[in-house]
C-alpha positions in Angstrom: 82.0 117.3 61.4 78.5 118.3 60.4 76.3 115.5 59.3 74.0 117.7 57.2 72.7 116.7 53.7 75.2 116.7 50.8 74.3 118.1 47.4 76.1 116.4 44.5 76.4 118.3 41.2 76.3 116.8 37.7 80.1 117.1 37.7 80.3 115.1 41.0 81.4 118.0 43.1 79.8 118.0 46.6 78.5 120.6 48.9 77.5 119.9 52.5 74.5 122.0 53.6 74.8 124.1 56.7 72.2 123.7 59.5 70.0 126.7 60.2 70.2 127.6 63.9 66.8 128.2 65.3 67.1 130.7 68.2 64.9 132.4 70.8 65.7 135.7 69.1 66.6 136.6 65.5 65.1 135.8 62.1 64.7 132.0 62.7 62.9 132.0 66.0 59.8 130.2 67.3 57.5 132.7 65.6 59.2 132.0 62.2 58.8 128.3 62.8 55.2 128.7 63.7 54.4 130.7 60.5 56.4 128.1 58.5 54.4 125.1 59.6 51.1 126.9 59.3 51.7 128.2 55.8 53.1 124.8 54.7 51.0 122.1 56.4 52.7 119.6 54.0 55.7 119.9 56.2 53.9 118.0 59.0 54.1 114.3 58.5 50.5 113.5 59.3 50.5 110.3 57.3 53.4 108.9 59.3 52.0 110.0 62.7 48.4 109.0 62.4 46.7 108.3 59.1 43.4 109.6 60.4 44.9 113.2 60.3 46.1 113.0 56.7 44.7 115.9 54.7 44.5 118.3 57.6 44.2 122.0 56.5 45.4 125.1 58.4 42.7 126.9 60.3 44.3 129.7 62.3 47.2 130.8 64.5 47.0 132.2 68.0 43.6 130.7 68.9 42.6 132.2 72.2 41.7 129.7 74.9 41.3 129.8 78.7 44.9 128.5 79.1 46.5 130.7 76.5 47.0 131.1 72.8 47.4 128.0 70.6 50.2 128.3 68.1 48.5 126.5 65.2 45.2 124.8 64.6 44.4 122.4 61.7 41.3 120.4 60.9 40.7 117.3 58.7 37.7 116.7 56.4 36.5 114.2 59.0 36.4 116.8 61.7 39.5 116.0 63.6 41.6 118.8 65.1 45.3 119.2 65.3 46.8 121.4 68.0 50.4 122.3 67.3 53.0 124.1 69.5 56.4 125.1 68.4 59.4 124.7 70.8 63.1 125.4 70.4 65.7 123.1 71.9 67.4 126.1 73.6 64.2 127.5 75.0 64.3 127.5 78.8 60.7 126.4 78.9 60.8 122.8 80.1 59.6 119.8 78.2 57.0 119.0 80.8 55.8 122.6 80.7 55.3 122.5 77.0 53.5 119.2 77.0 51.4 120.3 79.9 50.4 123.5 78.0 49.3 121.6 74.9 47.2 119.2 77.1 45.6 122.2 78.8 44.7 123.6 75.4 43.1 120.2 74.5 41.1 120.2 77.7 39.9 123.8 76.9 38.7 122.7 73.5 36.9 119.7 74.9 34.6 122.1 76.7 33.7 124.0 73.6 30.8 123.5 71.2 31.3 123.6 67.5 29.7 127.1 67.4 32.1 128.4 70.1 35.1 127.0 68.3 33.9 128.3 64.9 33.3 131.8 66.4 36.8 132.0 67.9 38.3 130.7 64.7 36.5 133.3 62.6 37.7 136.0 65.0 41.4 135.3 64.2 41.5 134.2 60.6 39.5 136.9 58.8 36.0 135.4 59.1 36.5 132.0 57.4 34.6 129.1 59.1 36.0 125.7 59.6 33.7 124.3 56.9 34.8 127.0 54.4 38.4 126.2 55.1 38.0 122.5 54.5 36.1 123.2 51.2 38.8 125.7 50.2 41.4 123.0 50.8 39.8 120.9 48.0 37.8 118.5 50.2 34.2 117.5 49.4 32.2 117.3 52.7 28.6 117.8 53.7 28.3 120.8 56.1 25.9 119.2 58.5 27.9 116.0 58.7 31.1 117.9 59.1 29.7 120.0 62.0 28.5 116.8 63.7 31.9 115.1 63.4 33.8 118.2 64.7 31.4 118.4 67.7 31.8 114.7 68.4 35.6 114.9 68.3 35.6 118.0 70.5 33.5 116.3 73.2 35.8 113.2 73.2 39.1 115.1 73.2 39.9 113.3 69.9 42.8 115.5 68.8 46.3 115.2 67.5 48.7 117.1 69.7 52.0 118.1 68.1 55.1 119.6 69.6 57.2 120.8 66.7 60.8 122.0 67.2 64.5 121.8 66.6 66.8 119.3 68.3 64.0 117.4 70.1 65.6 114.4 71.9 63.5 113.7 74.9 62.9 110.0 75.7 59.6 108.3 75.5 59.9 106.8 78.9 60.3 110.3 80.4 56.9 111.5 79.1 54.7 108.4 79.2 53.6 108.8 82.8 52.8 112.4 82.4 50.7 111.7 79.3 48.9 108.8 81.0 47.4 111.1 83.6 45.3 112.5 80.7 44.3 109.2 79.2 40.6 109.9 79.5 41.0 112.0 76.4 41.3 110.2 73.0 44.3 112.3 71.8 47.3 111.2 69.8 50.6 112.9 70.6 53.8 113.4 68.6 57.0 115.3 68.8 58.4 116.4 65.4 61.9 117.6 64.9 62.3 120.1 62.0 65.8 120.2 60.7 66.4 123.1 58.4 69.4 123.7 56.1 70.6 126.6 54.0 70.7 126.1 50.2 71.8 128.3 47.4 69.6 131.2 46.2 68.3 131.8 49.8 66.3 128.6 49.6 65.9 126.3 52.6 65.8 122.5 52.8 63.3 121.4 55.5 63.5 117.9 56.9 60.7 117.0 59.4 61.2 113.8 61.4 58.8 112.1 63.9 60.8 111.6 67.1 58.1 110.3 69.4 54.5 109.5 69.0 51.6 107.9 70.8 48.6 106.0 69.6 45.3 105.8 71.3 43.8 102.4 70.7 40.8 102.7 72.9 39.8 105.1 75.6 42.3 105.0 78.5 44.9 103.0 76.5 48.0 104.7 75.3 51.0 103.2 73.5 54.0 105.3 73.1 56.5 104.8 70.3 59.9 106.4 70.3 60.4 106.2 66.5 64.1 106.7 66.4 64.9 103.7 68.5 61.7 101.6 68.0 61.0 101.5 71.8 57.4 100.8 72.5 55.6 100.7 75.8 51.9 100.2 76.5 50.1 101.6 79.4 46.7 100.2 80.2 44.1 101.4 82.7 41.8 99.0 84.4 39.0 101.5 84.4 37.1 100.6 81.2 33.6 100.4 82.7 32.4 103.6 81.0 33.6 102.7 77.5 30.9 103.8 75.0 29.7 102.0 72.0 31.5 104.5 69.8 34.7 103.9 71.6 34.2 100.1 71.0 33.7 100.8 67.4 36.9 102.9 67.2 38.8 100.1 68.9 37.4 97.5 66.6 38.3 99.6 63.6 41.8 100.0 64.9 42.1 96.3 65.4 40.7 95.5 62.0 43.1 97.8 60.1 46.1 96.8 62.3 45.4 93.2 61.4 45.2 94.2 57.7 48.6 96.0 57.8 50.2 93.0 59.5 48.7 90.7 56.9 49.4 92.8 53.8 52.1 91.9 51.3 52.4 94.5 48.6 54.4 93.8 45.4 55.6 97.4 45.4 57.9 97.3 48.5 58.5 101.0 48.3 54.9 101.9 49.4 54.9 103.5 52.9 52.1 101.8 54.8 49.8 104.1 56.8 49.2 103.9 60.5 46.0 102.0 61.6 42.8 104.0 61.6 40.0 104.2 64.1 37.6 104.9 61.3 35.9 102.8 58.6 38.5 103.5 56.0 42.2 103.6 55.5 44.2 105.7 53.1 47.3 104.4 51.2 49.4 107.1 49.6 50.0 107.7 45.9 52.4 110.2 44.4 53.0 113.0 45.2 51.7 112.7 48.8 48.8 111.0 50.6 46.7 114.2 50.8 46.9 114.9 47.0 46.1 111.4 45.7 45.4 108.2 47.6 43.8 104.7 47.6 41.0 104.3 50.1 40.3 100.8 51.4 37.0 100.8 53.3 34.3 98.7 54.9 30.7 99.9 55.3 27.6 98.5 56.8 25.9 96.2 56.4 28.4 94.1 54.5 30.4 96.1 51.8 34.1 95.9 51.4 35.7 98.1 48.7 38.6 100.1 47.3 38.8 103.3 45.2 41.3 105.8 44.0 40.7 109.5 45.0 42.2 112.9 44.1 42.0 116.1 46.0 39.7 118.7 44.5 42.3 121.3 43.6 44.3 122.2 40.5 46.9 119.4 41.0 44.3 116.8 41.8 42.2 117.7 38.8 45.3 117.5 36.6 46.3 114.1 37.9 42.8 112.7 37.5 42.5 114.0 33.9 45.9 112.7 33.0 44.8 109.2 34.0 41.3 109.7 32.5 42.8 110.6 29.1 44.6 107.3 29.1 41.5 105.2 30.0 41.7 103.0 26.9 45.1 101.6 27.8 44.3 101.6 31.6 41.0 99.8 31.6 42.3 96.3 30.5 44.8 96.5 33.4 42.2 97.3 36.1 39.4 95.1 37.4 36.4 94.7 35.1 33.7 97.2 36.1 36.2 100.0 37.1 34.7 103.5 36.4 36.1 107.0 36.2 33.9 109.4 38.1 34.9 113.0 37.0 32.6 114.9 39.3 34.1 113.2 42.3 37.7 113.0 40.9 37.5 109.3 41.7 38.3 105.9 40.1 35.7 103.5 41.5 36.5 99.8 41.5 33.9 97.0 42.1 33.2 96.3 45.7 32.2 92.9 47.2 29.7 91.8 49.8 31.2 90.4 52.9 30.3 90.0 56.6 33.3 92.0 57.7 31.8 92.4 61.2 32.5 88.6 61.6 36.2 88.2 62.4 36.2 84.9 60.6 35.7 86.8 57.3 38.6 89.1 57.8 41.1 87.0 55.9 38.8 87.1 52.8 38.5 90.8 53.2 42.2 91.3 53.5 42.9 89.1 50.5 40.5 91.3 48.5 42.2 94.6 49.7 45.6 93.0 48.9 44.5 92.0 45.4 43.1 95.5 44.6 46.2 97.3 45.9 48.5 95.1 43.9 46.3 95.7 40.9 46.3 99.5 41.3 49.9 100.4 42.3 51.8 99.0 39.3 49.3 100.6 36.9 48.5 104.0 38.5 51.7 104.9 40.3 54.0 105.1 37.2 51.4 107.2 35.3 51.1 109.6 38.3 54.9 110.0 38.3 54.8 110.8 34.6 51.9 113.3 35.2 53.8 115.0 38.0 56.8 115.5 35.8 54.6 116.9 33.0 52.8 119.2 35.6 56.0 120.6 37.0 57.4 121.3 33.5 
């Protein structure tokens, strides 16, 4: 019997949805899947795979490289690139071949400058630059800083590599050795199964699931997590002599945020925790999704630790911010003294504290502060956002 989703009507009658068969030829083929995930980046669970890639916006399809054409490219406001390849379960192309192909694409991009990448992107997407695409996606970034971040991530091979398909069931232990031969790049890797079901009115229900993922903690260290069975294995290289100061910083950030997530006790137990970040901040999702509205916990030099609420600069983000802003009088007594609404940044700023977060002995104090702020924000902001979404949809 099919184990597809079941729709229950108000009269309690049930309908089991039928699975869409993705095939090498026909309407629902690899090309269709490629166009689906490019036009609907929300389908890719970036927040679940690696929080550093939350908010990635579509850049182009069929990007020409030395090794072939990349199915889909995305970029984050922090200059991180996502390389996605679609693969069908029945496709005769082997697993190793697909993974090898996407790694070859990553190596090609490592050898490009920002200008080379931008030129090739403009050639296939109608002339829009990477920076223009990020701005159009509702993100506020400085162009010079964005270009610098993209260039830095290119040169380090700091990418998210995605294999997206139907019926992916390969085991983590079968791919770990192959991935480890490329551990000099700072990539993250994930396999996402996209289950698709027919609904009434020619609608489709799309259910993406992360089957396997890797996490790069520091250069030449890969941990592979088979999500479905919670199997984790770490592969460590002894060759760490050439680790740069930036890599050390990334590793320290990862350790810091990992420790926070282990320490954290949220009163709202329904909150999905993010994956640890290698950057100086960590996003916690708010309704409807992490790339629309989120809570940022951050640390900045020399000694600042803080939290703020942010909304994406688009129609929905503007609406959500204004919905809360219109209710400031009732909200303010429930939030920390000194909280400010910042309309031009679509941001709710909460008072920060001074703390020597670079000293590990101060981490507990920092974590207590983050925990306090998160437990102050979620019970106040989350219900209002759910109300706002209901009003927005109606």
